[in-house]
MDAnalysis code that builds the backbone (N, CA, C; Angstrom):
import MDAnalysis as mda
import numpy as np

u = mda.Universe.empty(357, n_residues=119, atom_resindex=np.repeat(np.arange(119), 3), trajectory=True)
u.add_TopologyAttr("name", ["N", "CA", "C"] * 119)
u.add_TopologyAttr("resid", np.arange(1, 120))
u.add_TopologyAttr("resname", ["MET", "PRO", "GLN", "ALA", "SER", "ILE", "THR", "ARG", "ILE", "HIS", "PRO", "ALA", "ALA", "GLN", "TRP", "SER", "GLY", "ALA", "VAL", "VAL", "HIS", "ASN", "GLY", "THR", "ALA", "TYR", "PHE", "VAL", "GLU", "VAL", "PRO", "GLU", "SER", "GLY", "THR", "ASP", "ILE", "THR", "SER", "GLN", "SER", "GLN", "ALA", "VAL", "PHE", "ALA", "GLN", "ALA", "GLU", "ARG", "THR", "LEU", "ALA", "LEU", "ALA", "GLY", "SER", "ASP", "LYS", "SER", "ARG", "LEU", "LEU", "ILE", "ALA", "THR", "ILE", "TYR", "LEU", "LYS", "HIS", "MET", "THR", "ASP", "ARG", "ALA", "ALA", "PHE", "ASN", "ALA", "ALA", "TRP", "GLN", "ALA", "TRP", "LEU", "PRO", "GLU", "GLY", "CYS", "ALA", "PRO", "ALA", "ARG", "VAL", "CYS", "VAL", "SER", "ALA", "GLU", "MET", "ALA", "SER", "PRO", "ASP", "TYR", "LEU", "LEU", "GLU", "ILE", "ALA", "PHE", "THR", "ALA", "ALA", "THR", "ALA", "GLN", "GLY"])
u.atoms.positions = np.array([
    [0.861, -1.184, -0.059],
    [0.000, -0.018, -0.008],
    [0.901, 1.253, 0.013],
    [0.727, 2.207, -0.936],
    [1.511, 3.378, -0.938],
    [1.285, 4.298, 0.148],
    [2.350, 5.046, 0.615],
    [2.119, 5.923, 1.768],
    [1.717, 7.273, 1.253],
    [0.850, 7.986, 1.873],
    [0.480, 9.325, 1.529],
    [1.587, 10.222, 1.867],
    [1.844, 11.195, 0.952],
    [2.956, 12.157, 1.240],
    [2.620, 13.153, 2.287],
    [3.617, 13.660, 2.895],
    [3.495, 14.751, 3.844],
    [4.203, 15.969, 3.261],
    [3.412, 17.083, 3.172],
    [3.970, 18.283, 2.707],
    [4.056, 19.362, 3.886],
    [5.306, 19.866, 4.042],
    [5.569, 20.869, 5.109],
    [5.622, 22.170, 4.396],
    [4.730, 23.154, 4.802],
    [4.855, 24.581, 4.258],
    [5.687, 25.433, 5.168],
    [6.624, 26.135, 4.662],
    [7.533, 26.925, 5.433],
    [8.068, 26.221, 6.656],
    [8.793, 25.076, 6.548],
    [9.325, 24.351, 7.658],
    [10.410, 25.223, 8.313],
    [10.555, 25.133, 9.598],
    [11.612, 25.768, 10.375],
    [12.167, 24.700, 11.334],
    [13.121, 25.077, 12.140],
    [13.681, 24.166, 13.105],
    [12.655, 23.656, 14.164],
    [11.777, 24.527, 14.620],
    [10.864, 24.137, 15.631],
    [9.452, 23.807, 15.212],
    [9.099, 24.298, 14.031],
    [7.700, 24.018, 13.576],
    [7.606, 24.317, 12.090],
    [6.577, 23.946, 11.484],
    [6.225, 24.257, 10.071],
    [4.977, 25.158, 10.049],
    [4.953, 26.006, 9.063],
    [3.853, 26.930, 8.928],
    [2.482, 26.129, 8.799],
    [2.584, 24.993, 8.149],
    [1.420, 24.062, 7.998],
    [2.013, 22.722, 7.636],
    [1.164, 21.670, 7.884],
    [1.572, 20.334, 7.436],
    [0.340, 19.796, 6.845],
    [0.470, 19.305, 5.577],
    [-0.695, 18.719, 4.770],
    [-0.353, 17.248, 4.581],
    [-1.353, 16.416, 5.041],
    [-1.181, 14.953, 4.926],
    [-2.580, 14.414, 4.537],
    [-2.632, 13.546, 3.545],
    [-3.835, 12.736, 3.245],
    [-5.049, 13.645, 3.145],
    [-4.932, 14.888, 2.474],
    [-6.099, 15.725, 2.133],
    [-6.512, 16.632, 3.309],
    [-5.561, 16.658, 4.413],
    [-5.937, 17.499, 5.548],
    [-4.742, 18.433, 5.832],
    [-5.042, 19.721, 6.109],
    [-4.030, 20.617, 6.511],
    [-4.151, 20.884, 8.033],
    [-2.985, 20.994, 8.723],
    [-2.929, 21.246, 10.095],
    [-1.942, 22.506, 10.291],
    [-2.348, 23.476, 11.070],
    [-1.619, 24.671, 11.247],
    [-2.124, 25.423, 12.446],
    [-1.207, 26.269, 12.992],
    [-1.395, 27.186, 14.163],
    [-1.141, 28.564, 13.707],
    [-1.943, 29.499, 14.178],
    [-1.666, 30.924, 13.954],
    [-1.645, 31.669, 15.216],
    [-0.716, 32.513, 15.370],
    [-0.619, 33.483, 16.486],
    [-0.637, 34.896, 15.836],
    [-1.067, 35.921, 16.635],
    [-1.253, 37.257, 15.958],
    [0.105, 37.872, 15.610],
    [0.179, 38.342, 14.408],
    [1.392, 39.068, 13.998],
    [1.219, 40.591, 14.277],
    [0.023, 41.015, 14.610],
    [-0.249, 42.441, 14.870],
    [-1.542, 42.532, 15.715],
    [-1.755, 43.692, 16.208],
    [-2.951, 44.020, 17.019],
    [-2.609, 44.135, 18.479],
    [-3.477, 44.964, 19.086],
    [-3.227, 45.186, 20.588],
    [-4.441, 44.810, 21.415],
    [-5.560, 44.531, 20.797],
    [-6.750, 44.038, 21.592],
    [-7.275, 42.751, 20.911],
    [-8.310, 42.130, 21.491],
    [-8.610, 40.853, 21.055],
    [-9.327, 40.954, 19.636],
    [-9.964, 41.956, 19.301],
    [-10.656, 42.123, 17.975],
    [-9.551, 42.241, 16.961],
    [-8.586, 43.179, 17.116],
    [-7.529, 43.364, 16.099],
    [-6.647, 42.148, 15.995],
    [-6.329, 41.461, 17.126],
    [-5.462, 40.237, 17.065],
    [-6.284, 39.156, 16.378],
    [-7.561, 38.989, 16.649],
    [-8.372, 38.000, 15.968],
    [-8.403, 38.173, 14.457],
    [-8.563, 39.460, 14.092],
    [-8.584, 39.697, 12.572],
    [-7.262, 39.482, 11.961],
    [-6.175, 39.710, 12.689],
    [-4.882, 39.402, 12.114],
    [-4.744, 37.923, 11.991],
    [-5.146, 37.148, 13.032],
    [-5.056, 35.714, 12.875],
    [-5.957, 35.108, 11.778],
    [-7.056, 35.604, 11.609],
    [-7.924, 35.218, 10.474],
    [-7.272, 35.491, 9.130],
    [-6.723, 36.707, 8.941],
    [-6.063, 37.032, 7.739],
    [-4.896, 36.074, 7.429],
    [-4.161, 35.817, 8.538],
    [-3.027, 34.891, 8.370],
    [-3.491, 33.515, 8.049],
    [-4.636, 33.061, 8.662],
    [-5.172, 31.752, 8.418],
    [-5.599, 31.638, 6.972],
    [-6.149, 32.627, 6.433],
    [-6.600, 32.583, 4.985],
    [-5.420, 32.435, 4.065],
    [-4.302, 33.073, 4.418],
    [-3.090, 32.966, 3.548],
    [-2.529, 31.526, 3.668],
    [-2.479, 30.992, 4.878],
    [-1.999, 29.571, 5.059],
    [-2.953, 28.604, 4.396],
    [-4.237, 28.801, 4.554],
    [-5.206, 27.922, 3.899],
    [-4.989, 27.927, 2.318],
    [-4.782, 29.049, 1.791],
    [-4.457, 29.154, 0.333],
    [-3.198, 28.379, -0.025],
    [-2.239, 28.487, 0.747],
    [-0.987, 27.729, 0.492],
    [-1.082, 26.292, 0.559],
    [-2.062, 25.844, 1.422],
    [-2.324, 24.390, 1.662],
    [-3.393, 23.837, 0.585],
    [-3.898, 24.778, -0.239],
    [-4.907, 24.382, -1.144],
    [-6.352, 24.259, -0.560],
    [-6.640, 25.169, 0.320],
    [-7.949, 25.097, 1.076],
    [-8.454, 26.542, 1.226],
    [-9.533, 26.646, 1.928],
    [-10.056, 27.960, 2.331],
    [-10.950, 27.834, 3.569],
    [-11.357, 28.928, 4.144],
    [-12.028, 28.892, 5.420],
    [-13.347, 28.147, 5.433],
    [-13.971, 27.927, 4.286],
    [-15.166, 27.156, 4.196],
    [-14.931, 25.625, 4.349],
    [-13.656, 25.289, 4.369],
    [-13.282, 23.815, 4.540],
    [-12.652, 23.574, 5.796],
    [-12.750, 24.434, 6.823],
    [-12.249, 24.222, 8.142],
    [-13.037, 23.020, 8.809],
    [-12.320, 22.176, 9.423],
    [-12.917, 21.042, 10.096],
    [-13.099, 21.237, 11.580],
    [-12.065, 21.724, 12.193],
    [-11.937, 21.952, 13.650],
    [-11.010, 23.122, 13.956],
    [-11.319, 23.831, 15.050],
    [-10.413, 24.842, 15.543],
    [-10.289, 24.749, 17.057],
    [-9.113, 24.856, 17.602],
    [-8.864, 24.887, 18.998],
    [-8.425, 26.316, 19.308],
    [-9.227, 27.047, 20.007],
    [-8.972, 28.517, 20.280],
    [-8.484, 28.601, 21.691],
    [-7.354, 29.233, 21.825],
    [-6.746, 29.508, 23.100],
    [-6.810, 30.995, 23.412],
    [-7.520, 31.384, 24.467],
    [-7.644, 32.801, 24.815],
    [-6.881, 33.060, 26.158],
    [-6.171, 34.145, 26.141],
    [-5.366, 34.532, 27.335],
    [-6.416, 34.926, 28.466],
    [-7.511, 35.589, 28.075],
    [-8.468, 36.015, 29.031],
    [-9.847, 35.514, 28.499],
    [-10.538, 34.695, 29.351],
    [-11.836, 34.261, 28.912],
    [-12.831, 35.378, 28.886],
    [-12.537, 36.499, 29.483],
    [-13.403, 37.722, 29.451],
    [-13.507, 38.191, 27.943],
    [-12.481, 37.807, 27.122],
    [-12.465, 38.286, 25.710],
    [-13.323, 37.394, 24.825],
    [-13.979, 36.330, 25.348],
    [-14.697, 35.334, 24.567],
    [-15.769, 35.982, 23.764],
    [-16.632, 36.824, 24.315],
    [-17.698, 37.469, 23.534],
    [-17.184, 38.246, 22.388],
    [-16.127, 39.107, 22.576],
    [-15.630, 39.926, 21.487],
    [-14.976, 38.976, 20.430],
    [-14.261, 37.873, 20.841],
    [-13.695, 36.906, 19.892],
    [-14.848, 36.304, 19.155],
    [-15.902, 35.855, 19.821],
    [-17.004, 35.121, 19.103],
    [-17.627, 36.060, 18.068],
    [-17.756, 37.317, 18.325],
    [-18.402, 38.216, 17.387],
    [-17.405, 38.265, 16.119],
    [-16.110, 38.448, 16.286],
    [-15.210, 38.566, 15.205],
    [-15.189, 37.213, 14.431],
    [-15.219, 36.061, 15.140],
    [-15.175, 34.714, 14.554],
    [-16.381, 34.494, 13.597],
    [-17.572, 34.882, 14.178],
    [-18.822, 34.610, 13.457],
    [-18.896, 35.540, 12.201],
    [-18.303, 36.810, 12.291],
    [-18.227, 37.708, 11.130],
    [-17.248, 37.252, 10.015],
    [-16.189, 36.449, 10.436],
    [-15.259, 35.900, 9.510],
    [-15.657, 34.643, 8.799],
    [-16.353, 33.795, 9.415],
    [-16.708, 32.525, 8.889],
    [-17.829, 32.674, 7.850],
    [-17.795, 31.903, 6.733],
    [-18.888, 31.890, 5.810],
    [-20.173, 31.215, 6.465],
    [-21.282, 31.717, 6.173],
    [-22.491, 31.163, 6.679],
    [-22.592, 29.602, 6.468],
    [-22.949, 28.897, 7.462],
    [-23.125, 27.512, 7.361],
    [-21.860, 26.654, 7.299],
    [-20.702, 27.331, 7.571],
    [-19.399, 26.620, 7.430],
    [-18.644, 26.628, 8.732],
    [-19.289, 26.744, 9.835],
    [-18.570, 26.783, 11.136],
    [-18.035, 25.410, 11.387],
    [-16.685, 25.344, 11.794],
    [-16.054, 24.012, 12.071],
    [-16.438, 23.601, 13.569],
    [-16.174, 22.352, 13.892],
    [-16.225, 21.979, 15.300],
    [-15.154, 22.912, 15.995],
    [-15.349, 23.251, 17.260],
    [-14.316, 23.972, 17.917],
    [-14.470, 23.834, 19.422],
    [-13.292, 24.206, 20.110],
    [-13.219, 24.345, 21.493],
    [-12.547, 25.642, 21.841],
    [-12.917, 26.277, 22.894],
    [-12.309, 27.541, 23.292],
    [-11.894, 27.442, 24.769],
    [-10.589, 27.531, 24.955],
    [-10.084, 27.342, 26.389],
    [-9.153, 28.547, 26.751],
    [-9.102, 28.711, 28.017],
    [-8.172, 29.824, 28.572],
    [-6.770, 29.150, 28.725],
    [-5.697, 29.901, 28.311],
    [-4.368, 29.384, 28.447],
    [-3.373, 30.466, 28.556],
    [-2.225, 30.130, 29.058],
    [-1.102, 30.978, 29.195],
    [-0.496, 31.026, 27.756],
    [-0.161, 32.244, 27.204],
    [0.356, 32.367, 25.885],
    [1.875, 32.317, 25.865],
    [2.441, 31.922, 24.648],
    [3.814, 31.807, 24.492],
    [4.482, 33.184, 24.635],
    [3.753, 34.208, 24.271],
    [4.273, 35.640, 24.427],
    [3.284, 36.477, 25.175],
    [3.777, 37.321, 26.080],
    [2.859, 38.121, 26.829],
    [2.023, 39.142, 26.016],
    [2.430, 39.299, 24.685],
    [1.613, 40.151, 23.846],
    [0.488, 39.446, 23.174],
    [0.503, 38.159, 23.089],
    [-0.541, 37.336, 22.466],
    [-1.809, 37.336, 23.380],
    [-2.949, 37.588, 22.797],
    [-4.207, 37.416, 23.462],
    [-4.870, 36.184, 23.025],
    [-4.417, 35.550, 21.941],
    [-5.053, 34.348, 21.497],
    [-4.075, 33.521, 20.582],
    [-4.305, 32.269, 20.402],
    [-3.666, 31.400, 19.423],
    [-4.722, 30.447, 18.952],
    [-4.664, 30.067, 17.717],
    [-5.689, 29.124, 17.189],
    [-5.025, 27.980, 16.357],
    [-5.357, 26.801, 16.707],
    [-4.796, 25.596, 15.981],
    [-6.014, 25.214, 15.100],
    [-5.683, 25.080, 13.737],
    [-6.756, 24.815, 12.732],
    [-6.466, 23.411, 12.121],
    [-7.580, 22.784, 11.727],
    [-7.476, 21.607, 10.898],
    [-8.571, 21.867, 9.795],
    [-8.082, 21.599, 8.512],
    [-8.913, 21.888, 7.346],
    [-8.798, 20.896, 6.248],
    [-9.899, 20.537, 5.508],
    [-9.828, 19.684, 4.331],
    [-9.089, 20.488, 3.237],
    [-8.291, 19.816, 2.445],
    [-7.679, 20.542, 1.300],
    [-8.499, 20.131, 0.027],
    [-8.087, 20.702, -1.118],
    [-8.787, 20.403, -2.379],
    [-8.659, 18.885, -2.703],
    [-7.625, 18.275, -2.215],
    [-7.454, 16.880, -2.512],
    [-8.187, 15.936, -1.479],
    [-8.777, 16.618, -0.412],
    [-9.449, 15.884, 0.576],
    [-10.913, 15.667, 0.359],
])
C-alpha cells in the first residue's frame, strides 16, 4: 500500500507553517499584529486565510479549531469576530479554552485543521 505524502509549508527548526497529509491541513496561527482581542483575531484570520491558500484550502473547508484565549473575558468579542469571519453554514467544530500564551503580547492562538482540495 503506498504511503500518503507529507507536505510541510515553510518548515523551520521548531515548527512548520502548516503540514498537509492525506487531504488534511494542520496549522497554528498567532497574531502578527494588534493590541486588543478584535484586532488580534482579525490578524489571525487574515494569516489563516493565507495559510489555507498555500495548503490548497479555504475557510469554508475548516474542520476543527482549537482556540486559546489569554483572558476568557475576551470570549464574547472573539466570538463576534469569529462569526463575522466565517462563511454562513461553514462553522467548524471548535473548542475555546483559557491558556497562558507563549508571548505576553498574544491574546489568542488558534490551532486549525482543514480539508484541502485533495481531501
